[in-house]
N, C-alpha and C positions, 0 to 999 in steps of 0.2 A: 801449418796449420793448415788441414785438408781443404778440399771447394766443398764438399758437405758440412759442414763446419760454416764453413764462410756464411755461403747461403744462409743456412739457417739463422746466424743476427742478424744481416739484411732481413728476416721475414720477421724478425721477432720486431725489428728497430720499425719497419713496413709498420706494423700490428698497433708497436706502443705509439706512436708519431699521434695517427689522430687519434685514440683511444687519450691521449696524454690535452688533446686540441677541444678534442669534444670536453673534453673533464674542465676547460680552462674557460671555455663556453658557457657552460652551465651554470659555472658559481654565481655569477650577479642573480641569473632568475631565482637561483634558492637562496641569495642574501634576497633577495627581494620577495621570495614570498615569508620570510624569517621575520622581517624587517616593515613587514604589511602591517600594522594593529590592528586594521579596518576587516585587514582580511577579504578584500575586495567590495563589498560593501558603499555603494552610493546611498547619499539625503535624498527627500523627498519632500518638497519644498507643504503642495498640499494638492494629495489630493476628490478622490470623487465625494467620498467619509470625508474629506475634513480633515484627516489623519494627517503630521507634518515630524519630519524630525528632523534634526543638518545637523549630531551630530551617531554613531557606533559605538557601542561597547558591547565586547561581547567580557562573558565572565569564565572564571576558572572547572573549569569544564573537564581538565589534565589533557588537552589538547594542543597544541601548537599552533601557529594560524600556518605555517605547512602543512599540517592536519585537515585543518579546516576544509582551504582550498585541493588539496587532493582529495577528500571525502565531495565536495560541489561538482567536482569537475571527472572522476573517475569510471568509465561505460565504462557499460554491462552486455549493452551485445542489442542495444534498442533501437528501433527505427523507425519511427512516427512516419517521415518524408523526407525525398532527397533535402539533404542540407541548405543548400542557393535558393529551394524553393523557399524556407523559411525567412530567409534572411531578406527577401527577393517582395514576398509577400505585403499586400497592401491593408489596410482593413474597407472594409464597403463600405463605399460613399467617400471617400477620403485616398486621400495619396501616399498619408502616415504610412513609417513601413509598420506591419501586422505583430514585431517583434518589439516596437519602443520599451522603453522604462517605461513609460507614464501606462501605456496599454497593459502591457505584462504587468506590471503594477493591477490592474485594475483587479485584473481575475485574483490577486491574491500572491501571485509570486515572485519572491524576494530579486529588487533590479542589484545589476552587479555595473561596476565600471573595469575597464578593459585592466588584464595581467597577463603575465605571461603566459598563467595558465589557461587562461577565458579572454583569447586576443580578438574575436568579440563582441564582448562587452552582455554574454548572456547572464535572463537570471540564474539562480542558483541552481544547481541541477538539470540544465537544462546542457546541451553539450554537443558536439559535433563524435559521430560513433562509424565504422569504415565495416562495410560487407562484404566479401565478395568485389575490393576494388573498390567501390561506392561509398560514397560519402553523402550520411544521415543525422537531420534531426534527433538525438536522442536524447530520453529524462535518465537521471538514472536518483538514487534513493532519494538523495540531499532537496530531489523537490518536495518531497512530499514531511520529510520530517527535517527539514531546518524552520527554526520557529523564530517569530519577531514579536515582543511587543514593545508598547514605546509608553512615552512618559516624560512629560512635563520637556518635551518638546527631540528628548531619547530619545534612540533606537535603541535595545536588549536582545542582539542573537542570539538564539540557545539552537546549539548544535544539538540533533538529535528530539527535540523539540517538533512537534504538534504543528502543521503546516499551518495557516489558514486557504491555502487553496481552496479552488474555485474549478474543477477538472471537468462537469459534468459545462458549461459556460465553457467552458474556454476549448471544448474539443467541437462545442459546434457553431461557435462561431471561428473557428478555425477550416470547416467545410462550407459557412459563406462566403465566408473571402478567399476559398478557390473557387467557388461554385460562380460568382462577381469577376473573379477575376477573367472568367469562359467566358461571359456574357458581358463583358463589356472594351468594347474594341482599344481605348487609351490603358485604362489596366493591362489588359491581358498584350496590347503596345511592348508601355513600361518595364513588366514584369517578363517578358520574352529574353529584352534587352537588359535586364541586367540580369538574366540565368545564364545567358550568352556570356558576359560578358568577364564568368569566376572561370568560363576557361574549361569547365564540367562536360558541356555537352555540347554539341556542335551544327547543328541546326535547329531551327524556327518544330519543326517535326517533330522533331527530338522532343523536345521541348513540353509542347503541347499532350503531346499524346501522353509522356509520364502524369503530367499534370490534370487527364483525363483520370489517368488509371489510377489518379493518390484520393480524387474528386471519390470516386466511386468508394473506392477499399475505406475510406475513411468515413463515409458518409453511410458503410455498411458493417459498418463498425455503431457507431450510432444508432443505426435504424436492430439493430439487433442486442441491443445495451438498451433500448426505451425503458422506458421506467417513470407506472404515475406519479412517482415521489419525488420532486424534483429535491437536491440535496442541500442546495447551496454551501456556503464560504462555511471548510476547516471539516468537512468528511467528504465520503466516498464509500459508494456497495466494494470495495477494488476487491473483493473473494465474489461478489456474483461476475464483475467481469472478466476476471479470472477464469472465472468457470467455461465461461460463454468462449472466449478466446482458445480453454483447450477446446470445450462439445465442437467447437469450427475448421481443430483440425484432426478431431480421432474420428470425424466424418467419414468413414468407405462410401463406397461407390455404388456397388450392391443395395447399402442403405438409401440411400439417397435416391434410389432407381422405384426402388418402391415406394416410397413418400411421394414424389412426383406419378405416378399414378394409381395410389388411392383415393379412390374419391371422398372417404370418410374427410380426408385431408385436402383434396384440394376442387371437391364439389363439382360443378361443370366447368372446370378446369381443371381434373385431370389429364395426364399429357398422355397422347400416343408411344409408342414406341420409338417411331419414324422423331416426334420429338423429342424423347429424353435421348438414342442416338441422335441427331444435330446438338443440343445443352453438354452430354457428355464427351462427343466427341471420341477422342482415345485416350481416356485417361486413364491410368493406373488402376488397380486395386489401394492403393496408398496414396491421398493426393499431394502435389508440390504446391506449391506456394502457388507459381503461373497458375496450374489444372482449378486449382478455388478461387483466386481469380476470374478465372474465366467461368465458368460454370457460374459464381454466381450473375456475372454478369449477365449471361446468357437466358440465365432464369427470369431473372428481373426485369431481362428488356421483353425476352417471353410470354410475362402476365402482364407488363404496360401497356401492350400492342394487343391485349382482350378484354384490358378493364380489368384485371385477377387480383386489384389491391388485396382484397378481401382472403382469397385461399394464397398470397402471400402473408400476409396478415397469420392464419392456422400453418401456415407452412415452420414460419418461425417461431410461433409457438410448443410446437411440437417439437423441434430440435431446441431450442434454446429454453433458458428462466430467465424470467424481470429481474435484475440486480433492485428489485425493491426493499434493502434493510439496509444501505447508509451509516456508513460509525467514523466518528475520530481517527484521526490518522494518527496512532499509537506514535507513543514515543518511546528513545531506544535505547536512551540507557536502561544499563541490569539484562535487553537481551541475551544477548551470549553465556549468561548466566543466568537466564531459566533454563530450569528444566520442560518448561510447555508454555506458547507463544503461543499469538495472535488474542480476537477479545474473550476468544470460547477454548483458549487451550484447543487449538484443531492440532500445532505442531509439534510434535518432540522436538527436542533439541538436543538428541543422540546420535553419533554418524553421522553420516552422510545428510541427515533429514535438515538440520540446520545451513548446511548448501542450497540444501532442494527448495527451505523453505523460501530463499535468496532468487531460484530458478525460476516460480509458481510468478516473484513478483515482477521478474525481467519478462516474463510471460505473456502479463498482463501490460507490462508498456510497448507491447508491438514489437517486442523479440519476434525474429522473423522464425520459424518451424519449417527447415526444409527436407519433412522427415520423407523416406524413400524403402522401400520391402529390396531385400537385398536375398542372398541365398549363402553360404558360403560358411566360414568359420568366422566368428567374431567374440573375444578376449570381452568387447562391451555389451556383447548380445547376453551371455553366461554375466551380468554380471549381476543387468537389468530385467533380469528371470527367464530368456526365451531360449537358455540353452545351450552349448559353448559350438554346435554346426544343424545347419538348415534355413527354411524363411524368415527371417527374423527385422522387425524391426531397428530401421538406421537410425535416430533420434538425431539428426545433425540443424543445427541450428544458429543466430548470431549468440546467442547468448553464450557471456563469453564466464564460467562458472573463476573460470582465475582467479578475475575481478572479484567476484562478491566470496569469493574468501578469502581475498584479501584485505575487504570490506570490512567484514566478520570478523577475521583478527583485528580492523584496527576499534573496534567499536567494544572492545575487549577494555581497551583505556581508558572510554570516556566511560564522565562522572557528571549525577544530576546537579544541576545550576543550584547555586546558593542564593540564596532573600538576598538583593545586595542596598545593604542600607546606607550606603554610599552616594545614593538613586531614591529610593523608595523612603517611607516615613521607619525609623525605626523601631525595630520589636520591640510590641511592653513584651519586659521579663516578671513586667506583676505580676501578669497573667499567666506565663510557662507551664509552672508548679501542676495549679490547677488542671490548666488545660493538655497535660502529661496523664492525671489523672482519669480527664473524660477518654482520653487516649487509651488507657489501659483497658478501661469499662466495656467501650462499646466498637473501638476497632482493628484492635490490635490480635485480635484473632483471628480474620481474617490477611491485615496488613501488615503483614512482618518488618518490627526495625531489621534493616540495618546497614550501615556501613560503608557508604558510601565507597568513598574511597582503597578498603580496603580488593587486593590484588587475589585474598581469595576465598572473595564472598562468592556464596552462590543465593538462588532464590526458587523456592519452594511456589511454584503456585498456586492460590488454596481457590478451588471450583468447586461455583455452586451452582448446583439443576437454578433454570431460571424460573422458572415455580414459585422458586424459596427466596429468591435473593429478590423477586416482582418488577424490576426494568422490561423495557420493551424487550420481547419473545421473537422480532423476528428476524433476524442476524442468526440467531441461537437454533431457528424452529426450520429455517431454508436450507443450512449446514446440513442439518438430519434429512430432508424431505427431497431439496436436490436431487435429480435422476438425470440422467441422460445414455442417448446413444453411444454402448462402445466401442462401436465400430472397427475398428482395426484394432482393438482392446481387448478386443471382444474373446473368452477363454482363456484371456491371461491369468496367471493371480498375482494379489496384491497382500501383504503382512500385514496386519488392524493386531490389532492387541486382544483378539477370540484365539488367534489361528490366520494361515493363509485364507483369504476369499475369493473365490473364483467373478469374475466379470461375467456379467450373461448376456442378455441383450441389451437391456438396461440396468444402471449402477450406479450407484449415489457416487455424485460428480465427484463428492473429496476423493473417494478411490481413486477413480481416473485420475485428477489432478495431482495425486502422491503417485502411481504407474506411471503417469507421461512427465513428473518434476526427474523421480531417479531416472529415467531414460534416458530424459538432456546431461542432468549430469556425471552421466556413465560414460558419457563416449564423445569420443578425444574432438579437441575443435577445426574442423575441415579450414577455417579458414586462416591458421598458421599455416607456419613455414615446417616440415617435418619432420626434424631435435624439438625443436620447441613445442610444435600440438602435442609429444608425445612425454618431453620432460613434465607440460603444466600437467599432463591427464595426471600420470602417477602421483606427484608433487600432491591435488587434491585430493585425490582414494588415499592417501597416507590421512592428510591434516585430519579428514574426515575419520577412517578409521582409527587412528592415532592417537592425533590430537587433539584431538577436541574432548574433554574432560569433563562432558556430559553423555554421563551412561542410562541409558532406557529407565524409565523409572516407572513404578505405578500412579495415578495421576491422586492428588493428594484432598480430601474436599469431601461436601456434602452433594452425590449428586448420582444421574443414575446411567450406571453401567452402562457399557458395552455387553448386547451378549450376539451369540450365536444367530436369533432370530432381527437381530436391529447392533448390527459391529459397528455403529456412529452414532452408537444414543445420548453417551459420553458427551457428546459437541451442543447438545442440548444443554449449556449449561454455560455459565462466564467468571470469568476469569479475576480473583482479588492480587493484585500485588502492590510492594513496595511503597511507600505513599512519596517517598524521598522526591522532591523536587516538583512536588503538585502543586506548588502556587506556579507554574511555570506550564502546566500543558491547558485551560481552558480551551474551550467549553467540555463541560463534563458531563459521566456517564457513559457508556458506551456511544451509544446512539449523539451525544455533544446534544442533550435535549436540558439540559442543564449550565446558564452561563457563569458562575459566581461557584466560590467552597461556599459562600455563605447562603446562600439558594439554596445549595444542597444541604443544607443543613435546617433544609425547614418542612415541615408535611408536603406533599401532596395535596388540594383541597378533593376532602370527597362529601357525597351527599352527605351532607349534617352538618358538615360543619359549622362552626362561627361565622362571617361574613369579618369580624373585624380582626379575624385573626392572620396569622406571617405566613405565607404557603410560597411556592413555586413559581416564579410569575408561567401563566398560560401559552403566553408570545412573550415572542422577545427578537430583537434584530442580531445579528451574524455580520459578520466585517470589521467589524472595525481592527484595530492591532491599541489600539490608546488602553492601557492597563488603568483597572483601580482597585490598588491599595488595600481599602478600607473591605471593599468585599472577594476582594481577589478573584480579576479573573478578569473580563474584556467589555467596556463598552458593549450596553448590548438598547439602551434605547436613545430615541431623536437625534438620528445621520443616514434616515431614510435607507438602512441597509437592510438584507435578504430576510423576508420575514420570517422566522420557523415559528410551525405550527404545530403543538405539543398533540392535538386532538386527533391529528392523523398518523394514521396504524403505518409503525415506525419512526412516529419519531415518540412516544412516549415517556413521557417526564419520571411517571411511577415510581415505585421501589425503592430500594436502596436507602429504605428509612428508619435506618439503625441510631436510637437516640434521637429521634424524631419522634416516636411512638412510643407507647406500652408495649413491653412485649417484654417475653420470662428470660433469663440468665442464664444463657448457657452456657455459661464460663465455667464452672465446675465440669460439664459434660451434657450429655442430651438431655432434656428435661420430657416426658411422659404430656402426649397430646392434652391431658383433660385440662394439667396447669402452664399450659402453650393460651389456652383457650380462654378459661380465666384470665389468664394476662391481658391476654388480647379486649375481652370484653369489659367497654369503656359502662358499659350502665352498671356493673357491679363499683361500689362506693368499698375504694381503698380502705377506707376505717373499717367494712366490716373481711376484709379480704385476713387468710388464713395467715398468719405472720410469717410460717415458716413457706406459705409459693414467696419466692426470690422473685421477682418482675423488675426492670426499667420501664425506669420513668420518664418520660419524655424532656427532654436539656431547656429552662431559662433561656433566657437572652444574655444573657452577664454566661452563662456557662459554654454557650454557641460560639462568643465572641472570646473565650476562655479559650476550649477545644482553635480554634480557627486561626488564635496569634499561633499556636502551637504549631499545628499543621505550617505555618508559616518558617521554622525551623528545620523543618526535616530537607 
């Protein structure tokens, strides 16, 4: 045997032995993942709303314990703050950790115990993420898309279900805690000591510098996303915040200078060329993350010194849009099988757009966007529409596109939960036949039936104009009307349903988001070593173009179509989807304005309605996870939760009144407007109406209960 063969055998042995040792080492961890029926869940004795559960159960949704734990801890490139900071941060005025299970449960994030994949016992969806050699606290999809309902002391975890989280208050309290840490000497000393003990910072000065930086960065996030409408639990204006994150990063230095010197915006605080030069220093055309942070700090400091708060407010309004249309966190089962997703069908699921959708979500939860301007050849630039050669934007970021693709693939096997008759009262089977008939009569034309565990299932979303469905229009209107400065994206093209649209100085934010997310998806991950970077990049593109079985298609339903005059007109509509698992997704309607399914089958009280009738509640409480199996929803009174008021713009509980008021029967096709008017005119006596006019009449209470019982079975 020659020397080369001997050397090769040694190399193989040298490589094989460590791999074998690693596999043996990982076997207990993998076995632990499979063997833990609680999937890391811990219990709560009693919380601020009186909720408690002493055991946790998972339902059969097609996922193993390992699938759930992987989903809870898979990173996506989210960098909220240094990881050590979150572990060391204390609650305001207390020495207890901010991240304690009790405190995190107060915001309705789901507490977890220590597991091999979660060594610090963080709540569901909170993870340690790495970027450019530093460790950050990150959020995953599961933070907003894992639900739990409690019943008689037992917690039922719903993978892919809507969270009850109050992210708005959580973020505000994080900033308050950072400010208190800086201002209180004892708290600051404890914080610095605990951070240094973890070994990632060398000096107190480094810790304090980052503490100030992240206080300002997160405070800026809250200021940018301020809204007069407070969300409460179980909902968030995620798109409003994602829109603003994109606008924050696409603004270019030229546009910003013009705004700072404009007296119509800045008033008496319009800045001189000398001030602008001092604020913007040597920033390039495309602002890096560091440059953007410095400029924001300089603007705020300059205006504060001159009592320019009003000018700062006007500048914010000019650059950003208020995220004042909170919606319920959507449930995720059947999402990869949809042709269009999001409450208003914003995103087509075909090709790369499925991964781009997840990329937008990662941007919204603090993905770092280190976009730069480059020259020369770029394959990524060609894919995202900027050409093969010449000046182009490189969309470098912390977003882990490869993991986002893996998440989307894992969701293919997630199924909706079935009503657990071993926990809840059993379904009254005597009501099912009539309930099914009522579903066929009132619901199935929009909410199609599907087989929850069919691997070949497809979901065609049914879109309805927001004016027709009658629910709160704020979210749909914002999607259509919100615009922003295109900045570094100006003069690029975005493919829309009506063709390619040129991005002018100001453009629809929905189009800017599409352009930005495709750019990030098409850019290799610079934070990975060379070979891994390009292998992941190629596999992501191949998966988007080849393995995604959802192909481009037109939207189904009755809505305002996109036109050359308004290429985003179709977004002013809402989506109806199959109702399998709907029992586990309270509160209801897209904005969470109805607490239970029974309430959804009641009318919104109007002027002239009798006082002794049953109506949807105008106010109710949210925050409790305690389940009501009779009305099918969550406990909504008597525990001091967040008070949801439906008379506020964005909170309306009107609309979607199928089966609760007299309407025209369109099951056999569209009905003439005259007939619709006759059907809905309740001053016309039923016995005098033309028998040829087909009208649907409100359900009785017994019929509502029949339909409700059937909905439990889906």
